C-alpha positions in Angstrom: 9.8 -1.0 11.6 10.8 0.2 8.2 8.6 0.7 5.1 9.6 1.2 1.5 6.9 2.6 -0.7 7.1 3.3 -4.4 4.9 5.8 -6.4 4.8 7.4 -9.8 3.9 4.6 -12.1 1.2 4.8 -14.7 0.4 4.7 -18.4 2.6 6.6 -20.8 3.0 6.7 -24.5 6.1 5.4 -26.2 8.8 8.2 -26.1 7.3 9.6 -22.9 8.7 10.0 -19.5 7.9 9.0 -15.9 9.5 9.7 -12.6 9.3 7.0 -9.9 9.8 7.8 -6.3 10.8 5.5 -3.4 10.3 6.7 0.1 11.8 4.8 3.1 10.3 5.5 6.5 10.7 4.2 10.0 13.6 3.8 12.4 16.3 4.5 9.8 19.8 5.4 10.7 21.2 5.4 7.2 20.5 4.0 3.7 23.5 2.2 2.1 21.9 1.5 -1.2 18.7 2.1 -3.2 18.0 0.3 -6.4 15.2 -0.2 -8.9 14.2 -3.6 -10.3 11.4 -4.6 -12.6 9.5 -7.7 -13.4 7.1 -8.9 -16.0 4.8 -11.9 -15.8 6.7 -15.2 -16.2 10.1 -13.5 -16.0 12.7 -13.1 -13.3 13.0 -9.7 -11.5 15.8 -7.8 -13.2 18.1 -5.0 -12.0 17.4 -1.6 -13.6 19.5 0.9 -11.7 21.2 1.5 -8.3 22.8 4.2 -6.2 25.0 3.7 -3.2 25.9 5.8 -0.1 28.5 7.7 -2.1 26.1 8.4 -4.9 27.9 6.0 -7.2 25.3 4.8 -9.8 25.0 1.7 -11.9 22.6 0.9 -14.7 21.4 -2.1 -16.7 22.3 -1.9 -20.3 18.7 -1.3 -21.2 18.5 1.7 -18.9 21.7 3.5 -19.8 21.3 6.8 -21.5 17.5 6.8 -20.8 17.1 6.4 -17.1 18.6 8.4 -14.3 18.7 7.3 -10.6 19.1 9.8 -7.8 18.5 10.1 -4.1 17.7 12.7 -1.5 19.3 11.5 1.7 17.6 14.1 3.9 14.2 12.7 2.8 15.2 9.0 2.6 13.9 9.1 -0.9 15.1 7.7 -4.2 14.0 8.6 -7.7 14.1 7.0 -11.1 13.7 9.4 -14.0 12.7 7.4 -17.0 12.9 9.1 -20.4 12.3 7.8 -24.0 10.2 5.0 -22.7 9.6 2.0 -24.8 6.9 -0.7 -24.8 9.5 -3.2 -23.5 9.9 -1.1 -20.4 6.4 -2.1 -19.3 6.7 -3.9 -16.0 6.1 -3.7 -12.3 9.0 -1.6 -10.9 10.2 -2.4 -7.4 12.4 -0.3 -5.1 15.0 -2.1 -3.0 16.8 -0.4 -0.1 19.6 -1.6 2.1 19.0 0.1 5.4 20.8 0.5 8.7 18.1 0.7 11.3 18.2 2.1 14.8 18.0 -1.3 16.4 20.2 -3.5 14.2 23.9 -3.6 13.9 23.8 -5.0 10.4 22.0 -3.5 7.3 18.8 -5.1 6.2 17.2 -5.5 2.8 13.8 -4.0 2.2 11.5 -4.1 -0.8 8.5 -2.0 -1.8 5.2 -3.4 -3.1 5.9 -2.3 -6.6 4.4 0.2 -9.0 3.1 -0.6 -12.5 4.6 1.1 -15.5 2.8 0.6 -18.8 4.2 2.0 -22.0 1.6 1.8 -24.8 0.0 3.9 -27.4 
């Protein structure tokens, strides 16, 4: 069994910062990819940032220059540092991880339960 759990969301004023964490646990052999997505009511879930096994990163246009994704392979943990937050960043943020488990010969896709980020004065 594998679990992916996000944390670090909360209420922050415009211009503020938050750091989200995503911890994967269980029978993990390796993590190919970790990504952050966000969703607001009535809208599709959208990609925010991702990092692959070679630490190559990618960002949505709205995140470039403000958000930084990173990972700690030893801890099976990913991070999303969000700076200069705007009200339009308000959403539930989800972690996605593509994981090679001990029992499967192919990687599987896992999602966390989400963490709420609210940017408001």
